[in-house]
C-alpha positions as CSV (number, residue, x, y, z in Angstrom):
1,M,84.2,56.1,-3.7
2,T,86.4,53.6,-2.1
3,F,87.5,50.3,-3.6
4,G,85.2,48.3,-1.2
5,T,82.1,50.3,-2.3
6,I,82.9,49.7,-5.9
7,F,83.4,46.0,-5.3
8,F,79.9,45.6,-3.6
9,I,78.2,47.5,-6.5
10,I,79.8,45.1,-9.0
11,V,78.7,42.0,-7.0
12,A,75.1,43.3,-6.6
13,A,74.9,43.9,-10.4
14,I,76.1,40.4,-11.1
15,V,73.6,38.8,-8.7
16,L,70.7,40.8,-10.2
17,F,71.7,39.7,-13.7
18,Q,71.7,36.0,-12.7
19,L,68.4,36.2,-10.9
20,R,66.8,37.8,-14.0
21,N,68.1,34.9,-16.2
22,V,66.8,32.3,-13.8
23,L,63.4,33.7,-13.0
24,G,62.7,35.4,-16.3
25,R,60.2,38.2,-16.9
26,R,56.4,38.1,-16.5
27,T,54.7,38.1,-19.9
28,G,51.1,37.5,-18.9
29,N,51.0,33.9,-20.1
30,E,52.4,32.3,-17.0
31,R,50.7,29.2,-15.5
32,Q,48.5,30.2,-12.5
33,P,49.7,29.0,-9.1
34,F,48.2,25.6,-8.0
35,D,45.3,26.0,-5.5
36,P,44.4,22.6,-3.9
37,Y,40.9,23.8,-2.9
38,T,39.8,24.8,-6.4
39,R,38.4,22.1,-8.6
40,P,39.7,22.0,-12.2
41,E,37.1,22.9,-14.8
42,K,35.9,20.1,-16.9
43,K,35.1,20.3,-20.5
44,V,31.4,19.7,-21.2
45,D,30.5,18.3,-24.6
46,G,27.3,19.7,-26.2
47,P,25.2,22.6,-25.2
48,T,24.0,23.0,-21.6
49,Q,20.8,24.6,-20.5
50,Q,21.1,27.6,-18.1
51,G,24.7,26.8,-17.4
52,N,23.9,23.3,-16.0
53,V,27.0,21.1,-16.2
54,I,25.1,17.9,-15.3
55,T,22.0,17.1,-17.4
56,L,19.2,15.6,-15.4
57,P,17.9,12.3,-16.8
58,S,14.7,12.5,-18.8
59,R,11.5,11.0,-17.4
60,R,11.2,7.3,-18.5
61,E,8.0,6.1,-20.0
62,G,6.2,3.0,-18.8
63,T,7.1,3.4,-15.1
64,V,4.9,2.0,-12.4
65,I,3.9,5.5,-11.2
66,E,2.9,6.5,-14.8
67,A,0.9,3.3,-15.1
68,V,-1.0,3.9,-11.9
69,A,-1.7,7.5,-12.8
70,A,-2.9,6.5,-16.3
71,E,-5.2,3.7,-15.1
72,P,-6.1,4.2,-11.4
73,Y,-9.0,1.8,-11.7
74,A,-7.0,-1.0,-13.4
75,E,-7.5,-3.5,-10.6
76,I,-11.2,-2.8,-10.4
77,D,-11.5,-3.3,-14.2
78,S,-9.7,-6.6,-13.9
79,I,-12.4,-8.1,-11.7
80,V,-15.5,-6.3,-12.9
81,P,-15.9,-5.3,-16.6
82,V,-16.1,-1.7,-17.5
83,G,-19.7,-0.9,-18.2
84,D,-21.0,-3.1,-15.4
85,P,-22.8,-0.9,-12.7
86,V,-20.7,-2.6,-10.0
87,N,-17.5,-1.2,-11.7
88,A,-18.8,2.3,-11.4
89,E,-19.8,1.7,-7.8
90,L,-16.3,0.4,-6.9
91,R,-14.7,3.4,-8.6
92,R,-16.7,5.6,-6.3
93,V,-15.6,3.6,-3.3
94,Q,-12.0,3.9,-4.4
95,D,-12.4,7.7,-4.8
96,A,-13.7,7.9,-1.3
97,D,-11.2,5.5,0.2
98,A,-7.8,5.6,-1.5
99,S,-6.6,2.6,0.4
100,F,-9.3,0.3,-1.1
101,A,-7.9,-2.5,-3.2
102,P,-10.6,-4.9,-4.4
103,K,-8.5,-8.1,-4.7
104,Q,-7.0,-7.6,-1.2
105,F,-10.4,-6.8,0.1
106,L,-11.8,-10.1,-1.2
107,E,-9.0,-12.1,0.4
108,G,-9.7,-10.4,3.7
109,V,-13.4,-11.2,3.3
110,K,-12.6,-14.9,2.9
111,V,-10.6,-14.9,6.1
112,A,-13.2,-13.0,8.0
113,Y,-16.0,-15.3,6.7
114,E,-14.3,-18.4,8.1
115,M,-13.5,-16.7,11.4
116,I,-17.1,-15.5,11.8
117,V,-18.7,-18.8,10.9
118,T,-16.4,-20.7,13.3
119,A,-16.9,-18.1,16.1
120,F,-20.7,-18.3,15.8
121,A,-20.6,-22.1,16.1
122,T,-18.5,-22.0,19.2
123,G,-20.2,-19.0,20.8
124,D,-16.9,-16.9,20.7
125,R,-18.4,-13.5,21.3
126,K,-15.1,-11.8,21.7
127,T,-14.0,-12.7,18.1
128,L,-17.4,-11.7,16.8
129,R,-17.4,-8.4,18.5
130,G,-14.2,-7.4,16.7
131,L,-15.4,-8.4,13.3
132,L,-19.0,-7.2,13.3
133,S,-20.7,-3.9,13.6
134,Q,-22.7,-3.3,16.8
135,E,-26.1,-4.0,15.0
136,A,-24.8,-7.2,13.3
137,Y,-23.2,-8.4,16.6
138,Q,-26.5,-8.0,18.4
139,G,-28.2,-10.4,15.9
140,F,-25.4,-13.0,16.2
141,E,-25.3,-12.7,20.0
142,S,-29.0,-13.1,20.3
143,A,-28.9,-16.3,18.2
144,I,-26.1,-17.7,20.4
145,T,-27.9,-16.8,23.6
146,D,-31.1,-18.5,22.3
147,R,-29.1,-21.6,21.4
148,E,-27.4,-21.7,24.8
149,S,-30.8,-21.3,26.6
150,R,-31.9,-24.6,25.0
151,N,-28.5,-26.2,25.9
152,E,-27.9,-27.0,22.2
153,T,-24.5,-27.4,20.8
154,M,-23.5,-26.3,17.3
155,T,-20.6,-27.9,15.4
156,S,-19.3,-26.3,12.2
157,V,-16.4,-27.6,10.0
158,F,-15.3,-25.1,7.4
159,I,-14.2,-26.8,4.2
160,G,-13.5,-23.8,2.0
161,I,-14.9,-21.0,-0.2
162,D,-15.7,-21.8,-3.8
163,N,-16.4,-18.3,-4.9
164,A,-16.3,-14.7,-3.5
165,R,-17.7,-12.0,-5.8
166,I,-18.5,-8.4,-5.3
167,V,-22.1,-7.7,-6.3
168,S,-22.5,-4.1,-5.2
169,A,-20.8,-1.1,-3.5
170,A,-21.8,2.3,-2.2
171,V,-20.6,5.4,-0.4
172,R,-22.8,6.8,2.3
173,D,-21.7,9.9,4.2
174,R,-18.4,8.8,5.8
175,E,-18.9,5.1,5.2
176,V,-18.0,2.9,2.2
177,L,-19.9,-0.4,1.9
178,V,-19.2,-3.4,-0.3
179,T,-21.5,-6.4,-0.7
180,V,-20.0,-9.8,-1.5
181,N,-21.7,-13.0,-2.7
182,L,-20.1,-16.0,-1.0
183,V,-20.3,-19.7,-1.9
184,S,-18.8,-21.9,0.7
185,Q,-18.6,-25.6,1.7
186,L,-19.5,-26.4,5.3
187,I,-20.3,-29.3,7.5
188,S,-22.7,-28.0,10.1
189,S,-25.0,-29.6,12.7
190,V,-26.8,-28.7,15.9
191,K,-27.5,-31.2,18.7
192,S,-29.7,-31.0,21.7
193,A,-28.5,-31.4,25.3
194,T,-29.2,-35.1,25.0
195,G,-27.2,-35.5,21.9
196,E,-30.1,-35.7,19.5
197,L,-29.6,-34.1,16.1
198,V,-31.7,-31.0,15.9
199,D,-30.5,-29.5,12.6
200,G,-27.9,-30.2,9.9
201,D,-25.8,-33.3,9.3
202,P,-22.4,-33.9,11.0
203,E,-21.2,-36.0,8.1
204,T,-22.5,-34.2,5.0
205,V,-20.8,-31.3,3.2
206,V,-23.3,-28.7,2.1
207,E,-23.0,-25.7,-0.1
208,V,-23.9,-22.5,1.6
209,R,-24.7,-19.3,-0.3
210,D,-24.5,-16.0,1.6
211,V,-24.6,-12.3,0.8
212,W,-22.6,-10.3,3.3
213,T,-22.1,-6.5,3.4
214,F,-18.9,-5.0,4.9
215,A,-18.4,-1.4,5.8
216,R,-15.6,0.9,6.8
217,D,-15.4,4.5,8.1
218,V,-13.1,6.3,5.7
219,R,-12.3,8.9,8.3
220,S,-11.2,6.4,10.9
221,R,-7.6,5.4,11.4
222,D,-8.8,1.8,11.8
223,P,-8.2,0.1,8.4
224,N,-10.4,-2.9,9.2
225,W,-13.8,-3.6,7.6
226,K,-16.7,-4.9,9.7
227,L,-19.6,-7.1,8.7
228,V,-22.8,-5.0,8.9
229,E,-25.4,-7.1,7.2
230,T,-26.1,-10.8,6.3
231,Q,-28.6,-12.5,4.1
232,S,-29.0,-15.8,2.3
233,A,-28.5,-15.8,-1.4
């Protein structure tokens, strides 16, 4: 063995000794290498169910959905007392037509009433055709034609509705029907071709009581109700 060989062996031994001191030996307790794509585990206080780390919030009581589910007829009960036959009839209507809301329905009836009364006075057949059933329209149109044949002119001033109250309701086949008692204030008069007063009074407000029935096809996509029958209270 030459001197050079012995020298390299000594140098290699010294280097290995230094590396062992710097790096140390593995004991099994070393920190794991950092992995930037692995989330650190979080400590969870309290027991978890089926290993869920995040506990879902419990269902709150008193929510709107629960209220509706608990009292689906609350709006009906607010306008017609429980025990009244009309209450039971309206419940059947709501069962057949889930979109039925009695308060909104009554507001729509008030608007339709004014439109129909005004359209009849002016002979506006187009408006009447959109608000009336075919049978009801024929009756209104016949009265307008008869008035026109005598060259009479009708004037109607709508003052307002004092009361609108549901008095009956029914479900017939695919139709739901609701009848409303209406008390309104009108100024109405009819004059002849020569200007003579034929009916009513152009300066007097009168109370008019009507009972109108509206219907809607529950299978139709058209949400509108139409007037199907009229009578005086």
